Steps between C-alpha positions, in 0.01 A plus 500: 500500500160670492215371712311390187801317357560321831136399515519353147825321591343337804194392304725352232688297761170384650341403167801328348644485145155513337485868598842586354356726234356745751827557687829349373744416779860604556768233548474477880122484487521228233708295744242561772227402254681178410536414869129553560403316183705196599293468816161644410479465121267262319761231446605500866619146542796523268586864551818452700631203310622177659860588574625620835693799354180631338307489828790646696520787255126560532528504881779755471289719272209490742720626783647771278171646381268465797495578871539225760128470576420454130788255463349278769163499325654418162717223646193341655308537171792340318500204738133443421482593131830384355568182692807655661462252784680251278760748383569628852656164574807628314735681743591783266134599481448494875801729542347749254169529685427780745413326828164548668281303738284339233806389305651355819178306557513372142860385532426326830204323341721385208793383713431129461494530122829690475836346422757544778679792333177691442388436857815659639443806281137510611615501862712807423195682361282395793769611746506844335122523547528383862777747582294784355198397709713468812640851451148640489313280744733337753571793730135615525406145601781469755415839650128426517542161667771607746312815591170324558649221710753692704233747602225246552699276735591688817791404722475606864860406583680660204870533446630844407486428127137382533365806684188668362575841646186674378264250663715476814493878551125521438434217746706671770404867465335488843845437643643823361742659752465878482813572698710274277303584185491137395282189507591219738356193324344229716380301200725428202352417158704353218450369150464125457827310492599408147679173573184288502228493236207708618262376230476205262418571135374230264481584130287256301578550132275374221725380214229482234583675174260789560703603808836529319588864574371463856745212544795722404405776744422249774838334453678830552291591804550154652878538470489842667280375785725196546792737565324657802563341839195670650270269300509133411398461135387186321428488125275222372432469128222284363305387197351153539809417706660693786869591528662680792755745355602654833855365475547680169374837623849646546541530120188618313638382165550146629158525657334605173671225306370258762144603417311293244264741323190353344277206588192476715412646838435321829472768767352250744815289490716809549297608804527149640878524487491854640297379797773249579776764519316764706629475856397844637163576340438824690839632384460382139410698187406283202489655153334288232597633155247342266213581264292244697415283200504187711545167325494302822235464767362853542274413795787341690725792407258749658474281810881498533511877464234529771705276730813712448313823574328341797841407643610863479684518167473835318419404141465704182460407134685693230318435174806642323830655602571709193444829317278342237162624620191314620554124485262221406406298808227281650255746663296224668800362685618852586159572654512179707842593633381854571226356719780346709673836536757430227511795257595448135641775282766573240811677627764691307864426588564850633219457756607154616739632770221713646264203487744281692547771763123527543464121528779471756340778706169311483316782326170452315631395156171534313473857625866558413441377142181704459674817615754454220244426228629148446279241337345344806244234575399435856436623845722597781809289577 
């Protein structure tokens, strides 16, 4: 096809059937046009019809004609434009959808409205999303946390398996024996023993509807952290109530279906509970995942945050844990927290492992975020 003909074809698909006279479409392009028209045409609401087979067929066409990134956008548009939220309650439709994080968040938010059969199918879709995220994100997080802790905590009476040979040799170079051509170490240095938790991690997860995709990522990361013996991880979800989901952290799907997306936000209440479970403040990293739109007592919330930091807790606010760009958030509250040394910024999932490593090593998190061009509000942590 010539460049000019391809240009006319693309414009025809953009403009819709009204432009048919300028560039008639072949059969395959007519099918593509019908798929686009069903979603983006003037009579959008009825475009896919009411029956499950019609929607399932449309979902299949979308996956046939478009790449995965476009499919995700069109699925999300369909959820919003065509009232597919209602139709997704039918299991055969859920099975036809290409899983992605936003869809998983939608299914989790709809779980209480689903019949039992649909809920089981939804769990299958969410598990597929979770497994994909774990394949991409679990090992980087494990490596980052283990590496930061095992090298930060030194052991001066190491067993053979715990020896840090590089540091031991450097520390004993003055004892080099020229005649034997070797170092006789007087001081042994080992990595921290892995049996006991070296740090405590508290994840405070805002369940409000605006945080839906962040909830999915946080659920996966919480499950990965819970599998590491070198840290003790607690996951606390909240809206206007607080629920401790730590016991469900071994299965991220169970964890996500234990989350109640939607509702208000009471960060102050969540921090109050968090205060009660912190037993080693100077060894604790607290990650508050919230857009900071506080519905509770904001003044008391800031005072609680100040008390936690004053006790030695390393605290950071993630305004979003997603790939969706700059989030909406409360800049006034972010500035007040920044004055306490609590930085607030959005973090993409691929950078979360590095963030946790930096926090566990007690690095300056505001500086860390700024060096990676993350959306950041605040001073040094």
